[in-house]
N, C-alpha and C positions, 0 to 999 in steps of 0.2 A: 748679573748680580753685582757688577762693579759700579753701577750708577742707579739713581732712583728710577724705579719702575713708574708706570703711569699712575699707580695708586699704591698705597701702603698694603703689603701682603700680610695675611695671617698664616703663619706656619704652625705646624704641630710637632709634638715630641712625646716620646714615651720614656719614663724614668727607667734607666737601664744600668744603673750602677752595679758593678761586680767588685766590691771591695773585699779585701782580705784582712781578717783579724786573727792573728796567730796562724794556725793551719786551716782555719775555716773561711770559706768564701760565702759572702752574703750577696745573693743574686736577686735583684729586684724583679727581673722578668720571670724568673722561676716562681717567686712568691706570688706574683700577680697572675700566674697561670697563663701568661701570654705565650710561653713556649709551646703550649699544647693547644692553643686557640687561635688558629690562623684567621678566623672570621673577624678578629679585631680590626684588621686592615680595612675590610669592607665597611665596618662601622665608622672608622675614622674618615675614610674617603667620602662617606655619605654626608658628613658634616660640611663638605665643600672644601676641605683642606687639599691643596695641591702640592705642597712641599712639606716633607716630614723628616725631622731628625730621627734617623733609624739606625740601629746598631748591627754591625757584623763583627761582633766582639772577638778579639783574639782569644780570650779565655774560653769562649764557646766553641770556636772552630778548631783550635789546637791546644786542648787542655793538658795533654800529657806529653806531647813531643812536637817539635817544629816540623817534623817530617810526616806527621799523621794528622791530616786535616779532614774534618767532616763538614762538608758544604751543604748537606741535605736541607737543613732548615733555612739557611740563608738563601739557597737557590729558590726554594718555595716562596719565601716571603718577598724577596726582591722581584721575582718574576710577577708575583701578584700585584705589587706596587706599580710595576710597569704597565700591567694590563689595566689598572685602575686610573692611569694617567697621573700618578703621584710621583713627584721627583724626590728621591731620597737624598738626604745629606748624611752620608755614611760615617758612623763613628766606629773607631777601632778599639779604643780603650776609654772607659768611662769611670773615672774615680778608681780605677783598678791599678794593680801593679804588674799586670800581665799574667800569663799562666804560671803555675807553680814552679816551672823550670827556669824562671827568670825573676827579676824584681826591679824596683826603682833604683836600687843601688848596685845593680849588676852593670859593670862597664860595657857589656855587650848589648844592653837593653836597646839603645838606639838602632844598632845595626839589625838586630833581630826583629824589631818592630818594622823597620823599613822593608825587610825581606817579606814579612807577612803582608804589608801594605801592597807590595808589588804583586803578590799572588792574588789579592783581592781585586786589584785593577785589571789584571789579566782575565780573571773570571767574569768580571762585570764591566766590560769596556765601555758600556753605555752610561755608566755612572760618572757624573762630572763633579760632584761636590763632596768634600770630605772634611771631617773633623778627626784627625788621627788620634788626638788626646784631648779629652774634655777637661777644662779647668786645671791645667798643670800647676798653677801657683797654689790654688786651694788644696789640691791633692798633696802637694809637697808640704804644705803647712800641717795638714792632718796626719800625714804619714811620717814626716821627718822632724817636725818641730814639736807637735803636741802629743805624739805617740798614740793617737787613736787607731790608726790603720797600719797595716804592715808596710815597712819593716819596724814600725813602732819606735822610730828615732825621736829623740828629745834634745836635739842640739842644732845649732845653726849649720854645722858641717853636714849633717845628714839631710837637713832641709835643702841646702844648696845643691847637694849631690842629686837628690831626687828631682829637683827642678831642672838642673842642667841636662840630666838624662832624658827627661820628658821633652824638653824643648828641642834637644838634638834629635830626638826621635821624630818630632813633628817635621823638622826640616828634612831629615833623611827620608822620611815616609813620603813627603810631597815630591821630592826629587825622584824617588822610585816610581811613584804613581804617574808622574808626568813623562817618564820614559815610555809608558804605555799609552797614557791619555794626555797629550801635550797641553790640552786646554783645561785640564782639571783645576778646580778652584779650591782654595783653602778657606774654610770657615773656622776661624780660631776663636775659641771661647774662654772666658774666665770671669770670675766674680770681681767687680770693681768697687766693692764696698769701701766707702770713705771712713776714715777714723777721725773722730772729734775728741777733744780733751780739755781738761782744765788748764789754766795758764802754766801751772807747774809741770804738766806732762805734755806741753806743746811739742817738745823735742821728739818725744816718742811718736806722737801722731804724725809729725812731719816725716819721720823715717818710714812709718808704715804706709803713709800715703804715696811715698815714692816707690816703696816695694810692691805695691799693688799692680804696677805697670810692668813688672819684670818679665813675665812670660811673653808679653807683646813686644817689649823692647828687645829681648833676646832673639826671637825668631825674625824680627825685622832688621837685625844687624845694627841696633842703635846703642848697644852697650860697649862704648869705647872707653878710652882712658879718661875722658872728660865726663863720663857718666857719673852721677852722684853715688851710685852703688858699686862702682868698679872696686874701690878699696874694700868695701864690705865683702864682696864676692871672693876676692883674692884672699882676704883675711879668713874667710870661712873654708879655705882649702881648694878653691877652684883655680886652676892654673891659667896664667895669662894666655897660653897657647889655646886653651879650651875656649876662652872668650873671643880670641882672634878668629877662631874657626867660624863663629857666627857672623863676624864682620865680613868674612870672605864669601859667605853663603847665605846672604840675606834672603828671607822668604816672606815677603810682605803678605799678610792675609788679604784675600779678595773681599772678605767680609769680617769685620771685627764684631764678634758676638759677645754681648754683655748679658751675663746671667746675674740678675739682680733681684734680691728678695727684700722683704721688709726688715729682715734681720741682718742684712749685709752690712749696713752702716753701724759702726761701733762708737762707744763713748768710754773714755778712760778717766777715772776719778780716783784720787788718792784717799778719799774719805771712805775707807772700807766699811765702816759701820752702816752706811746707807744702803748697802747692797748685799745680796745673798752670798754665802761662802763659796758657792760654785763659781762665782765670777772673780774671786780673788786670785791675783797672780802678781807678776812683776817682771822686771828686766835685769835684775841684778843690782840695779842702783836704787830704784824706787819700787815700792809695793803699791799696787793699785787694783781697782776693780775694772774689769773689761766687760761691758754690758751692751746689749742692743741699744743703739741710740734712740730708737723709737720709744723706749720705755724709760729713758734717762731723765725725762722731764726738762730737757734743754731745747733751746730754739735752734734746731738743725733741720735741714730739708729731709723729708721722709718720702722719697719717691725715686723713680727711675730716671726722671728727666735730668737730674744733676749728673748722674753717671754718664748719660749719653752726651751731655754738653761737654763734660770733661774730656771724653774720648775724642769727640769731634775737634775740640780745640787742640788736643795734643797731636792727633794723627791726620785729621782731614780726610779720612777714608770711609768707605761705605760701612754703615753700622747696621746692626740688627739686635733686637732684644731676643736672645736665643733661649731664655727660660723666663716665663712669667707664670708663677704658681703661688698659691697661698693656702695654707692649711687653716681651716676654721669653718665657721658656719657658712651656709650656702650664700647668703647675701654678701658676706665679706669677700668670698671668692669672686663673685660677680663684680663687686666694686673695684677690687684690685686689678683684674684684667681690663676692665673698662677704663680705669684710670691710666694704666700703662699705655693702652692703645691711644687714648686721648692725648697723652704727653707726646708720644711718637708722632702723631698726626700734627700736633702743634709745631713740633720741631721741623717737620718736613715743610710746613708752610713758611718757616723762617729760612729755608734753604739748606737745612742740615740733611745730609744724605742718609736717612734712615729708611731701609728697604722693607723691614718686616718686624713683626712682633710674633713671638712663638708661644702658643698655649702649651705649656709644658705639662708633663705628667698627666697626659690625657687619661691614663688608666689608674692614676693615683700612685701612692708611694707608701712604703712601709718603714716605720721606726726611724724616720729622719729626725724625730724629736729627740732621739738619743744618738744621732749621727751614725746610724746603721751599725752600731757596735754590739747590739743584742737583738734577739728575736722576741720582742715583748708583745707583738701583735697589734701595735698602734698603726692604724691605717688612716690615711687621709685620701679622700676620693678626689678624682679629677673631673673631667667632663663625663666620665663614666664611673659608676659605683660598682665595684667588684663584689660587694657583699650580697649580691643577688645571684640567682641561678645562672644568669648570663649577664654580661655587663649592661647596667641600666643607665640610660642617658639621664643626666641631671639638668638643672637649669643652666649650668655652665656649658653644657653641650649646645643648648639653644643660643647662648651668647656667642660661642665659638662659630656656630653656623652663620649667625648674623654678621659677624666680622669678616668671615671668609667669603660670604656670598652676597651680603646685603639684604638677607632675608629679614622680615619684620621681627623686631624684638621689643617687647613692652613688658618690663618688670619694674613695678614701682620702687622696690627696695633698692635698686641700683642708684637712684638719684639722691639717696642720703649719703652723708660722708662716712667713709670707713672708720673703724675704730682708731686708726692711726691719725685721723684728721680731727678727732674730737679732743677737747681740752683735757679731759681726765683719761688720757690714753694709757692703757696697760695691755699686756699680752692677753689675748682673748680666751682665757681659761673659762670654763663653764661657770665657775663659782665666783669670779671676780665681779664686783659691783661697779657700775658706772653711774655718774650723776647726770651726764649730758643726754637730753632727749633729742630726737630728730627734729628738724625744722617743722613748725606747726603747719606749713602749707602742704606737707606730704599727705597723701591719702592714707588713711589708717586701715588696719585690720579691726573689725568690730568683733569683740569677744563677749559672748552672752554667758551670763552666770556669775556675776560679780561676787555673790555670796559663797561660791564654792571654791574648794582648794585648787582644782584644776584651772579654772579661769584666772584666779589670782596668780598662779604660777606662770601661766602663759603670758600674762601681762608683764610680770617681772622680767621674764626671759626676753620678751620682745624689746623691752626698754634697754636691757643690757646689750642687745644686738643692734640697737639703732633702728628698730622697726617701729614705726608709728602705730599705736594701738589705742583703742578705747575699750576698757573693760566696763561693761554696763550690766545693771541688774534689773529686776522686775519693775522698779519705779520708772525706768527709762525705756524698757522694752519688755513686752509680753509676747513671747514667741508663739503663743496660741491665739493671738489677735492680729489679723492681717493689717488692720489700720495702724496698729502700733508698730508693726514691722516696717510698713511703708514710711511712716514718720521718721523712724530711726535711720533708715537708709537715706532719706532726703536730708536729714540733719547732719549725719556724719560722712556721707559720701565715701564709704569704704571700697576697697578693691577686693576684699575677701571678708567672709564672715565665718567665725569659729563658734560652733554651738557646744559650749561646755555647761549648759544649763540642763535642768531636768530633775526628775524625782529620783532620789538616791537611797531611800530607806527600804532596803530589800525586804525585811520582815513586815514592816507596816504596810507594804504594798499588798500583802495578802488580804487585808480587809479595807484597803483604799484603792481598789482596782481602777475605778473610773478616774480618780485623780492621777494615778500613775500613768495610765494610758494617755490621758489628755496632755500631760507634760512631756512624756518621753516619746510618744508616737505621733499624736496629732501636731504637737508643736514642731517637731523635727520635720514632719511632712510639709507643713505650711511654710516653714523657713526655706525648704528646698524649692518649693514652688516659686516663692518670691525671688530668691537668689537666681534661679534659672531665668525668670522673666527679665531680670536686670542684668543678666550676663556676668554675675559675680561668682567667684570661686567660693565653694562651701566645704568646710571640714566639720565633721561631727563625730561624736564618740559613742562607742557601744561597749559591750562587756563580754567577759568570758562566760557569763551565766546564760548565754544563748545556747550552750551545749549541755548535754545530759550526763557527761562523764563516763560513758561506756567505752570510750576509746582508751587504749593502753599506751598511746604515744601522744606527744603534744599536738594539739589541734592546729590546723593550718586554715588558710582563708577559704578554701573551697569545701571544707568539711560541712556536712549537713547540720543545720541548727535543729535543736530539739530541747527547748528550755523546760526546766522543771518547776519554775515558779512564775508568779505574775510579773515580777520585775524583768526577768529574762525574756518572757513573751513580749513585753512592751518594747524591749530593745530589738529583738529579732524582727518584729513587724516594722519597726521604725527603719531598720536597715533597708528592707525591701522597698518601702514606700519612698524613702529619700532617693534611692538610686533610680527608681522609676520616674520620679518627678525631675531629678537633676542627675542625668547619667554621668556628668563630669565631677560629681561630688566625691569627696574622700571620706570614707567611713573607717575610723580607727577603733579596733577592738583592743581593750587593755584590761588590766585587772589589778586589784589590791594595791592601789598606789598610795604612796606615803611621801611626805615632804618635810623640809626643815621648819616650815612655818605652820604646819598643820598639827594641832594638838589632839585632833579627833581621830586620826588614823589608828589602825590596829597597832602598828609598830610604836607610835608615840605613846599611846595609852599603856601598852605593855611596859615600856621603859619607865614611864612615870610611876607605875605601880611598883615595879621592882626597885626603883630608886627610893621609894618611900618605905621599903622594907616589907612590902606586901607580896603575896603570892599571886600568880597570874595563870589562869586556865585558858587553854587553847586547843583547838581541834587537832588530833593526831592522825585523822583518816581522810582529810580533805587536802588534795594537792593543788597548789595554785602557782602562778608566775608573778610574784610581787614586782612592782614597778615604781622606780624612783621618779617622782613627778617632774623633776627638773630634766631628767633624761627624756622623759615622755614629751615635754614641751619643746625641747630642742629638736628632737627627731620629727615631731609633728610639723613644726615650722619649716624644716628642710623639705619635707614631702609636699607641703602646701606650695612652697616656692617652686618646687620641681613640677608642679601641676600634675601630681599623681592623682589617680582616681580609683574608685572601687573600694573594696575592703582590704585593709592592711592590719596585720597584727603587730602591736608594739608592746613589748614587755622586756624587762631585763632578762638576760640569758641565764636561766636557772629555774628549777622547779622544786618545791619543797612543801611540807605541810605547814599549817599555821603555827603549830608548836615548834617546829624546827626553825621557822622564821623568828619567832620570839627569842629562842635560845641563841641563835646566831647574832641577833642584834644585841642581846644582853652581853655576850662575850666581847663584842667589839666596843661596848660602852663600859666595860669593866664592872658589870653587874652580875649577880649570881644566876647563872643559867639554870641551876638546879631548883630555883624557885618557880620555874615554869612547870605547871602541871598539865600533862598530856591527857586530854579527854576525847572520847568519841563524840561525833556530832550528835548522836542520839542522846548522850548524857547532857549535852549543852541545850538540847530541846529548843532549837530555833523554829519559829513558825513556818519559815520558808525553806523548802527543800533545796539542798545544794548538790552540785555534781561532785562525786568522789574524786574525780580527776578532771581538772580544768586547766592544765598547763597549756600555754600558748607557744606555738612555734610559728614559722612563716615559710611559705613557698615563694614569697616575693622578695625577701631580703632580711637578713639578720643585722640590723643596723644599730641595735642598742648595746651598751656595755654589759659586762657580766654583772650578775646580782651581787657577788662578793665585792666587786669594785664599787657598785652603787651603794651598798650598805655602809662601806667604809667612808664614803664621801658624805652620806647622810648623817652619820654620827658626828663627823667633824663639822659639817654645816650647821647641825642643830646646836652644837655647843657655841657656835659663833653667832647664831641668829639672835 
C-alpha cells in the first residue's frame, strides 16, 4: 500500500460514526441494523470489494470499562471478512470521543486509546491496516470549536486540546500496534476541504487552508517552530513540550486518506444578505457567511482532484480517496463516484501515487444532513438501500461492482454532468428548479401521456435531475398503435419508456368500458411487447383500485387483486399482460396523487373551494394512501435506474379518508377545516364502486416520505408555483 498497485483499487466502507451529543450516543451501525445483520459482509464481498474500511470501535467493545471488553461481534465479523478474502482497514474511533469513561479532553485519552489498540492487535494479529482515529481535525472542529458534538466546546482552546489528544492517540496507538504487528500500516484520514473567500476575507481563508493540514502535519512530526501554526497552537494553550513530543515520535502515514465531499470546500463572504442565516458567523474581527463553495456561484474547483493534487504536492506520499459518497438522487450518486474514480485514474496516469477510491457508506447513513445531532429519520442510501426488508442493491452497487471487478456497466444517466457541473448549480433539494438541460446527444427517457399530471411531473423532475427526457402525447405517440410506437422509438432512440398515459376517469369508465380497456390494457400490453423487442426498460403505472378493500391492513405487492369497477379491472389485467410480455418491466401501483401544478386533483379542488369560502364534501368511509406526485416521480426514477422489476407500491407513508385528507390540507393552508363536510360514499353516489380500504403498504421497501411531510411541501410548492 506504500506504492501504486498495478491498477487503481476500489475499496469499500460502512458509515460507522458513534458520536456523542450530551449523554446520548448516536450510533450509525445500530441505526443501520448492521450490528444484527452479519450477512451484510457477504453482500459487500459479492460486489467484488477486497478491501473494506471496517470498525472495531472502542465504544462498542469497551463501553463501560477499559477492563471489560466484549469481542463477540468483532470476532464474528473479522473472521467472516477473512473467510471472504476481504482485507479490513480497522477503525478504532470514528467521529467519536471514546467510551463514556473518557473524552477528547481527557488527558489520558491517548494512552487509553493506545492500550485498546494494542488489545485489538493482539486479538487480530493478521490485521495489518489501521485507522486509529478517523478525521481528527474534523472531529475536533465539530466537538471543540462549533459545539455540535461532545464535549461541546466552542473555543480554540478546546478545539486544540481535542485535536492534540486525537493525534497523540493515533501515534501512540500505532506504536502499540506495531509492538504486536511490526509491519502494521497507518491509513490516516481527514477532510481536506479548501476554503475560498472574497478579497476582504482572504486572510481567514489562508489560515483555514493551513489549518486543514494540521492532523497530518502533527502525526508526521512536521509542526516545528517554523510551522505557520506553531504560534497559534501555543496561543491556544498547547505546550511546546507537547508539540516537541510529536517531533520526536513522527509517525508518517503509509496512506494519506482523503475524505472529500461536494460540501467540503467552503466559501467566505462578508455580504451576509446574500446567504441564509444558518451560514452567518465570524472570527471576532469580521462577520461573514460560511457556505458550501459549490453553491456560492463562484468560479472554484468542485471536485476531489484538487484535494488530491494538494496532498501530493505537500507530502509526496501514497494517497487514497477514503470516502466518496453523495446524498441525492440515484443518477447524481453514480455521477459523483464515477467522477471521483475518473479523477483518481487521471492523476495516476500523471504519476501521482493514488492507490484507491473508497465507495463509502455502502449501507447508507442517517441524519448527516443535520450533522448527526438529532434522530430525524433522514436516510441517504448507499450501494444498498436499507428501507427494504433486506438490504436492496441499487444502481450504485452495480457501479461499485464495475469499478471493483471490471464488470460491464451501462447506465446512460452517468454520462450527463452532475448538478455541481451545471451552470445553475444549487444543492439538489427536490423542490429546487434548474434551468440547464442535459446535452442533446444523450439518449432520453420517453414519457407517454403529455396531457396528464403524472407525465408532466416526471418530465419536470427529470429535467431538474439532469436526465434527458421527452414527454410526448397522443399526436406524437398512440400507445395502442404498434406502427406509432415503432416510429416514436426510431425518432427518439430512448433507453427507457415510461407509460404515464391512459384512461383515468374512474366513473365514466363504467359506461366507456371498451375505451378504458383499449387505453389502459391493450395500450400497455402493446407497449410492453415493443419495448421487450427493442431491449428497452419499461415502467408503467397501476392503481390501488385493483383491490376490493376487504383487507384491514395496507395492501402489499403480493396481495390478490379483486377490482370492484371497470377502471380497476383494466389496470389489474394490464399488470398481468405487461409482465407477461416484458418480465423486466416495472409496474408501480400508486393512488390519489396530487401536485403543485395540478388544479384538477382532489386536494387542489378542495383547497380552491375552501379558499373561495365554499364548503367541500368528501367521503369519510373510504381510506386511501394519498401520494405527492413529485415524490412519486423521484422514487419512480430511482427504481427505474436501479433496474427494479415487477410490481412495486409507491405512496406516501400514511392512510386516511378523503375527508381527513381535505381537512389536513386545509389546516396546513390556513383554511377552515370545519368547512369540509364528511359524507358516506353512498351519499356521494359515485357510479363506480370503490374499495372501503385501499391503503398501500409495501413488502419491497418503504422509500417514500411521510404524508404529513408531503402535504407540507405541497402547500408550500403550490404557493410558489
